[in-house]
N, C-alpha and C positions, 0 to 999 in steps of 0.2 A: 314308404317310410324313409327310404334313403334320400329322397328329394327334400324332406323336411330337415334332415341333418345338414344337407348341403346349404339350404337357405339359411338355417340358423348359424352355420359357420360363416357364411358370407356377411350376414348382418353383424356378427361379432367382430369380424375383421374390419368392417366399415366403421363400427363404433370405436374401435381402437385407433383407426386412422384419424377420425374426427377429434377424439380426445387428445391425441398426440399433436395435432394441428393447433388446437386451442392452447395447450401447454407451451408449445414453442412460440406461438404468437404472443402469449402473455409474457413470457420471459424476455422476448425481444423488445416488446413495448416498455417493460420495466427498465431494461438496460438503456434504452434510448432516453427515457425520462431522467435517469441518474446521470447520464453523460451530459444532457442539456443543463441540469442543475449545477454540475461541477463547472461547466463552461461559464455560466452566469456568475458563479462565485469568484472564479478567476478574474473575470472582467471587472467585477466590483473591487476586488483587491488591487488590481492594476490601477484603477481610477483613484483609490485611496492613496496608493504609493506616489502617484503623480500630482497629488493635490497639496499645495502649501500656500497659506495665506498669512498676511501680516496686517496689523492695525497700526496706523500712524496719523499724524496731523490732527490730534484731538483738540477741539476748541469748544468752549462753552462750559457750563450751561449759561446761555444768555437768552433771556426772554422765554424760558421754558424749552429751548431747543439746544441740542448738542450735536455737533458735527464731528465726523472722523472719516478717515479713508481706509478702505480695505484693498490691499494689493494682492494679485494672484502671482506668486513667484514660483509656481509649480509648472507642470507640463500638461495638465488637464484643464479643459474649460469647465467653468462653473456657470450653469445656466438656469438653475432652479431656485430663483430668489425667494419665492413664497415658502419654500421649505428650509430657508436659511434662518437660523436662530440668532437673535441678538439678545444677550442677557447682560444687564447692568447690576452692579452691587452698590448699595449705599448703606451707610451706618444705621439709618432710621428704619428702612423697609426691608433690608436684606437683599436677596436675589430677586430680580424682577425680569420676567420674560416680556419682550416687546414683539408685537405682531407686525407682519409686513403689510404695508399699504401700497397698493400698486399705483405707480405714477404713469398715467397715460399721456402725459404731455409730449407733443412732438413739435419741434425738437425738444429734447429732454431739458427741463429746468426745475429749479427748486419749487416745491409746493408752498402755497401760502400756509403759514403756521395754523390758520383757522381751518384748513382742510385736513389737518392731522388731528387725530384723537390722542389723548394720553395713552402711553404704552404702545405707540405705533412707531415704525421706522419706514423710511423709503429711500430709494436710490435717487440721487439728484444729478450727478454728472459722472461721466466716464472719460478717462484720459487714455490715449493710445488705443482707442476702440476702432480698429480698422477692419477687422474680419467679420465678426458677428455683432450686430448692433445690440447694445444693452446686455451683453454677456461678459462675464469675467474670463476672458481668454488669457492665456499666459502673457504676462507683461502689462495687463490692463489694470488700472486703478479705478475704483468706484468710490464716490463720495456718498456717505450715509448721513441722513438727517434723522434725529430721534426726538420725538415729543415727550418731554419729561413731565411727571406729575409736579404739582406745586411744591416748591421748597425742597426739591430733590437734588442732592449733590453726589453723583456717582463717584466711587473711588476705584472702580475697575470695570472693564468692558471685556466681554467674551463673545466671539462670533463663531458659530458652528455651521459648517456647510451641510448640505443634504446627505453627503456620504460620511459624515461623522468627524471630519477633520476640523480642528478648532484653532483659534488664535486668541491670546489673552494679553491684555495691556492694562497697566495701572494708569489712573487718571490723576494728574496733579491739579487739584482744585484749589483755587486761591481762598 
């Protein structure tokens, strides 16, 4: 009978060790996940603080097209064009979202207006683009071409980067 008590005690101690191991492992895994999430949030906030864009050189609308430039005056590169939002406001239609149309031409050139659908925008030229080809690095300016619906005369432009930083500009339409 004494042997059964010893075996029962050994099994009990072994179960305590296993449960303690699982609890400590779960706690360490949770702590590691929290630290990684905090690190990611800090990196996103740093990118937001370093992002600054400006809109200038607005021309059009001419023939259903409008052009303007977006300059990166911050310290962070902007490379996610398909998640960059272009929103125009006009008195007739209100706010309108324009979708990114990828421009695969090499070297980069303006798309034929027939290749753009209404409510689409594309990048056409980059100036001072020496580091990363077709990315808005600090100091780089990108020319944007927007295909407008018929008889649209925008009064303002807003461009929003993928990390939430935006620029706003009023349009002086004749």
